N, C-alpha and C positions, 0 to 999 in steps of 0.2 A: 872358189865357190862361184856357181852360176845362179843368177837371179833373174826371173822373168817378172815383168811388171805388166799386168793387164788391166784395162780400163774400158769405159764405154766410148761410143762415138763422140759424146759431148766433152769428154775429158774430165779430169778430177776437179773438185772444188778447192777453195783455199784451205779448208781444214784438212782435207786429205793430203794436199801438197805439204802442209806443214808437218803432219805426222810422217809422211813418207820421207821427208828430209831427216826427221830423227831416226827413222828405221835404217836408212842408208848409212848412217854413221856406224852401224855395226859391221859394215863390210869394208874390205880393203880395196881402195882405189887402184893400187898398182897391180893387184893380182886378180881381182874379181871381175867378171864380164856380166853386164846387165843387158838383158834382151827385152825389146819392145816391140809392139806392133809399129807399123810405119804409116799410119793413117792420121786423119785430122784430130782424133782423140788423144793422140800420143804427143802432139807438139809440145804442150806444157811440160810433160814428163821429160822429153828430150831436152828442153831448154834448161830444166833444173840439173839434169845429169851433166850437161856440158858446163854450166856454171860451177858445179861442184867437182868438175874434172874426173868423173867416172867414165870408164870405158863402156860404150853402149853399141849394140848391134841391133839393126831393125829387121823386121820380117814384114814386107809389104804384102798387100792383098792383090791377088790376080785381077787384073783390069782396073786397079785403083790408081788414082792420081798420087804421084809421089812429090810432096812439097820440097822446095829447094833445101830446107833445114835438114832433111834426111839424107841429102846427098853428101853431108859432111861426115857420115858414119858408114861403117861396113853394112851392106844390105844383102841379105840372103835372098835367094830366088823367090819371086812372087808366087803365092799359092792361093787357093780358095780358102775361105775363112776357117772352116773346119780343120783343114790341114795345117793352116798357120798356127792355129791355137793348140793343136797336138804337138807341133814342133816346139812351141814355147814352153810347154809342159815337159816334153822329153829332154829338152836342153837344160832344164833348171834343177837345182838342189832346193831352191825356195821359190815359191810363186807368191807375189804380192799383188792382191786384187783390190781395185778401187771402184766399187759399184756406185751406180746412181741411186740404186734402192737396195735395201736389205730384204731381199726376197728370193730365197733359194729356189723357189719353184718358178721363177721368171724363165722363160725360154729365150734368153738372150746369149749371145756368143760369150759374154763375161761369165755368166753362171754356168754355162756348159763347160767352160775352161776350169772353173773352180771344182766342178764335179769331176772332171778328168784328173786334176791334181789330187783330189781326195782318193779317187780309185787307184791311182798310181802311188799312193803313200808318200806324197811330196810334203814337205814342211809348207804350211800354207798360212799367210798373214792377210787378213781382210781389214781394211781401213774403211770404216763406214762414212757416209756423207757427214755425219756429225763429228767425225774425228776419233771415234772409238776404235781401238786396235784389238782385233781378235786374233790370236795365234792358235792354229790347229797343228798339233803334232801327230801325223798319221802313223 
């Protein structure tokens, strides 16, 4: 199973990280791959994945800085944000979104990625800032 985790530039909050940890327990550490962006908002997610011993791969942004923490995982070629988010959806069986706001009309890369996942009929899990978990079976 391939899982992509998408979030905002500020990263997830404590409630989202707690619920993400619970969601990750549904997946096999030895067999499943988790894809993340590789920018500043993904640092906490990668730290959790490493602590829990999940296999992670990063998708950095074109012309973005790559923190040292990301040099410990496989990195895919850098791409512009729209291509990176499309790749995260294409590679995933499940997309887990960690938005800063629950506003599907927001014109942010995260919500564009959620709409892509919905359009491509991917299983979608949205963890709200309050820690509510919404599962969408497309």
